[in-house]
N, C-alpha and C positions, 0 to 999 in steps of 0.2 A: 329411551324408554324399556324398550321390549329388553337387553342387555341383564335388567334391573328387575323386571318381574320373572326371568329366567332363573337369575342369581337366588334371589327370593325364595322364589316356589315353593320349598320347606316349613317353609315362615306361615305359622296358621294368624297370627294376629300379628300388627305392628299397632302401638303406642305412640307417638311424642309426649313429652316435656314440656310443656311453654310455661316462660310468664314475662310480661316484656316487664320485669324489673330485677337486676342482678340482687343476692342478701338472703333470696327470702326461703331460701332454703330446698329447689328445683330436685339441683340433684341430688342432696340427701333424700326425698321425695324415692326418685329413678332410684338409688342404691334398696333401699328397704322394697320395694318396691319390689323390689326384681326378685332380691333374698325372700320373701314374703310369699312369689308365687312360686320361689326351685323349693321352699319347706313345703308344700302341697304339694309336692312331687311333679311339678313341671318344667322341661327345659328351655331355658328362660339364655334371650344376648341382650348382649349391653350393648348399640352405638353410641361414643359418646362422639359427637360435634365440636362440639365448645370448644376449638378450636384456639382463643388466643384463652384459653383458662382450665381448661383439663384435669380434674379433678375426682371423676369418678373412679380409673385404679387405685388412690389410693382411699375412695370409696367404697373400693369391694378387697381390698386388701394383696393389692398383683403392683402393685409401684416398681417399678423400675427393670416389668418383663420386659421380653426382646417377639418380638414377631415370625413369624417363621413363611418362606414360602412352600408352596409347594405348588405341584404344576397347573393346578386350578387356583390356581390364586392365594393370599394371604390365609395364614389362617391364627383369627383370633388366640386368645390369645387366654386358656383355659382352669384358674380358681379353682368347680370343682367337676366334677364328667356332662351332670345337669345348664351352668353356668358362663359362657362363655364372654371377652367383654376385646370389647375395643378402640381402642384414641389413637391420635394425633401425637397423646405423649411415651407412646410405645418406637416410634419412628422420631425421637427428637434422641441429640446425640447425650444430653444429661437435666435432670430434671429440674433445673434454673435457666432452660433454654428460653425463646423464643421466640413465639410463631406472631413474622413480624412478615406478613404478606397481603396484595392488593385482595379484592376484590377475585378475578375470576383466577387464583389457583387455591383459595379457600372452594371453591366454587366446583373447580376441578376435584380435588380431594374427599370434597363427601359423594358425590358420583363416584368416585373409585370406591370411599368406604360403600359404594351400598352393588356395586358392583366386583368387585376386585377380593372383597371379602368372602371366602366360603362359609358361609353362613351352616349350612346343609340344614337339616329336623329342627324345627324351632314350636313351641306350642308358644312361646313369644320372643316378637325383637321390643324393644325399651329403646325410644332415643333420648336424651341426654340431648339439653339444644342448651345456645349462649341466654341470656338475652335481649330482647328487639323484639324484630320486627324485616331483618334485613338482609340482606345476600342469603347467605346461611340457609335461613326461613326460609325459602321463596326456593330455594334451591332444594332442600331435606321435599318442599310440599311437590311442586313438580317434580322429579322424579321419581315420588312414590307414587301418582298419577294412577298407570299400569295398574298399580299394583294393589291398590285399594286397600288403605290401613285402616286400618280398624277409627284415628279419629286421635284428639289429643285430651291429656289431660293438665286439667290449669292453674299454678300453685300462686297464691300468691298469701301479703301478712295481711295483719286488720288493718294498722292503717291508709288511712285515702289516700294516700298517695301512690304508697302502690298497688290497693285496690286500684287507680285511677288510670296506674301504666297495661294491669290484667285485661279492664275491657280495653287497653288501643289492642289487645294482643286478642279481644275474643274476637274482634272487626278484622282483624288481621286471616281468623280463622274463616270469619261468613265471608271473609270477601273471596277469599282463594277455596271453596267449598268443603275446607275437611270438619268436618261432624268434632262437635267435640264430647264427650265424655262423660266432663264432668270439672269444678272445682276444689281442690284444696286448701282452705284456710290451716297454713304452718305456721309455728312462733303464735302459737291460741291462748294465753296463760304461760304460767309457772309450777309447775309442780314440786311441790318441795319437797327432797328425796327422804324426809325425815320426820314427814306428818300426809303426806301423797294429796298433802289441800291446791288446789289449781288456782291460782289469785291473778287474776290481770293484770300483765306488765303495758302492755301497749292500747287494746283496747280487745274487743272478742266481737265479731260481728261483720266486719266488713267483707268476707267474703259469701257470706251465706246469703245476707245481700242483694251483693249481686247477681247470684246467680238465682236469686227467686227475682230481681226488677227483669233479666235476661233469659228467666224462665228455660236456663239450664241448670242438670243435674246438680246441687250438695255435696263432693264426696264425704267431707266430713271436717271435724276441728282438728292438728294435733300442740296439743302445750310443748310451749321450751322444756326438756329433761335431762337434766345434768347423764342422763344413764345413755338417755342416745345422740348425744352429743360422745361419749366417750369411744360408744357403737362405732361410730364415722370414723374419728378417729384411726376409729384400730381394724377399721372394717370387714365389724364382723357383721353378724344377721340380731339385730338387738329386736327382735318380737321373739326369734331360739334362747337369748337370753335372759333377757326380760317381758317374760308374757303376760303379765297380770298389770307392768306399768300400763296405766293413765294411754299415757302415745304408741303405746306397742300394740292395745285395744282398738285403737284409729284406726293405729294404721294396716289392723286387720281387719277391719268393716273395709278399710277402702279396698283392699284386696279381694275381700269378697262379691265388693262390688265390680269391680272387674271381669269379674271369675262368670257372673252371674249375666252380666253383656259378652260378654266371646261366644258363651254360651249359645244366647240368644239369635251371636252374629254368625254361627255353624251351621 
């Protein structure tokens, strides 16, 4: 624990992005949140602990990069001087290689990411997690206890099946005493690229209702947007390219809330 605290001593704010269900856009929210914070002048690190499905390197445009060693440890990949990225994907032989590890090896790798990566001075360290409430989540929360993370952002889609899984993730946060910064409802409607009208595809409001029921902040709805999908595939900042799009404005509101919360915590 002391090793983690010492190594992260230059990190001002640590945020985990969680979801009980896969496919809800958790990594998309992580990547665009990181790029948005960088856009407003913050120095940001992104740690991808989704060991079996690392997608952050692609979403941040650093797929295929290598991690280098220095006397202090691993140097993260820097797509920009203000953005540092670390992922298991950088340590694999090829992009199609699978991580077939039991729990203890996963836990050891996550701890190594926290103790041996030279993060340096960061305004924010954002940690993208796999779905669920299993080994990886317990390991990251336990090892961050001495560092006092700001808390977690939960991501869901509107459907009841996704909201139910996120409810379990909320229970996990409460049992591990991890503060919940708020909940994001992703894929909340579809924005037509021609007329900008937003139509409900699945439903709308499931995440907002859960936030109200559980008395946690609701951070906003992010509609489906083909332009957001394209930016994610190409490793580009959506709010830089399409600042007036409804989904972009939703992400900007979430970023503003994160900045306000971090200012209060400082």
